[in-house]
C-alpha positions as CSV (number, residue, x, y, z in Angstrom):
1,M,95.1,3.4,2.9
2,E,91.5,4.2,2.2
3,I,89.2,1.4,0.9
4,D,86.2,2.3,-1.3
5,P,83.1,1.4,0.7
6,Y,81.8,-0.6,-2.3
7,V,84.7,-3.1,-1.7
8,I,83.3,-3.9,1.7
9,D,79.6,-3.3,1.3
10,V,79.0,-5.0,-2.1
11,L,82.0,-6.9,-3.3
12,L,82.5,-8.8,0.0
13,P,79.0,-10.3,0.2
14,D,79.1,-10.9,-3.6
15,L,82.4,-12.8,-3.8
16,V,82.3,-14.5,-0.4
17,G,78.5,-15.0,0.1
18,H,77.1,-15.4,-3.4
19,D,80.0,-16.8,-5.3
20,R,81.5,-18.7,-2.3
21,H,85.0,-17.7,-3.3
22,P,86.6,-15.9,-0.3
23,S,90.0,-16.5,-1.9
24,A,89.0,-14.2,-4.7
25,Y,88.0,-11.5,-2.2
26,L,91.3,-11.9,-0.3
27,T,93.3,-11.7,-3.5
28,Y,91.4,-8.6,-4.7
29,L,92.1,-6.9,-1.4
30,Y,95.8,-7.8,-1.6
31,L,96.1,-6.5,-5.1
32,Y,94.1,-3.4,-4.2
33,R,96.7,-2.6,-1.6
34,Q,99.7,-3.5,-3.7
35,V,98.6,-1.9,-7.0
36,A,97.0,1.4,-5.7
37,D,96.3,3.5,-8.9
38,N,99.1,2.0,-11.0
39,T,100.3,-1.4,-12.2
40,A,102.4,-3.8,-10.0
41,E,104.5,-6.8,-11.1
42,L,103.8,-9.6,-8.7
43,S,104.6,-13.3,-8.8
44,L,102.1,-16.0,-7.8
45,R,104.4,-16.7,-4.9
46,Q,104.3,-13.1,-3.7
47,I,100.5,-13.1,-3.8
48,A,100.2,-16.4,-2.1
49,E,102.5,-15.4,0.7
50,G,100.7,-12.0,1.0
51,T,97.3,-13.6,1.3
52,G,98.1,-16.8,3.1
53,L,96.6,-18.8,0.2
54,S,98.1,-21.6,-1.8
55,R,99.4,-20.8,-5.3
56,R,96.6,-22.9,-6.8
57,A,94.0,-20.9,-4.8
58,V,95.6,-17.7,-6.0
59,Q,95.5,-18.9,-9.6
60,A,91.8,-19.7,-9.4
61,A,91.1,-16.4,-7.7
62,L,93.0,-14.4,-10.3
63,A,91.1,-16.2,-13.1
64,R,87.8,-15.4,-11.4
65,L,88.7,-11.8,-10.8
66,E,89.9,-11.3,-14.4
67,G,86.8,-13.0,-15.7
68,R,84.6,-10.6,-13.8
69,G,86.6,-7.6,-15.0
70,L,87.8,-6.7,-11.5
71,I,91.5,-7.0,-12.4
72,G,93.7,-6.8,-15.5
73,V,96.6,-9.1,-16.0
74,E,99.4,-8.8,-18.6
75,R,102.2,-11.3,-19.1
76,D,105.0,-11.4,-21.6
77,T,104.8,-15.2,-21.6
78,I,102.6,-17.7,-19.9
79,T,105.2,-18.3,-17.2
80,S,106.4,-14.7,-16.7
81,V,105.5,-12.5,-13.7
82,G,102.2,-10.8,-14.1
83,R,101.5,-7.1,-14.3
84,Y,98.3,-6.4,-12.4
85,T,95.9,-3.5,-12.5
86,V,92.9,-3.3,-10.2
87,N,89.7,-2.2,-11.9
88,R,86.9,-0.5,-10.1
89,P,84.1,-0.8,-12.6
90,W,81.6,0.8,-10.1
91,V,83.5,4.1,-10.3
92,R,82.2,6.4,-13.1
93,L,84.6,8.7,-14.7
94,G,83.7,12.2,-15.6
């Protein structure tokens, strides 16, 4: 798997250093790997186990990432498994 240099060079210091939310960075990396260029259905438990974070830390990280437009989340109901997309707003189309 290839990681866009922006994820390491800019997003890492921004989320971990500036925002002081390394859990958001770990969650983004995990989703980046799981989702690739599509959408993936993942439970909070799966993300927590995949990152080594608590479910609560994952929930907070997902909210931060969604608020910053770095991920998209769709759910049929509030308690259903989420469908995640990973956004790369730094990539220009065209």
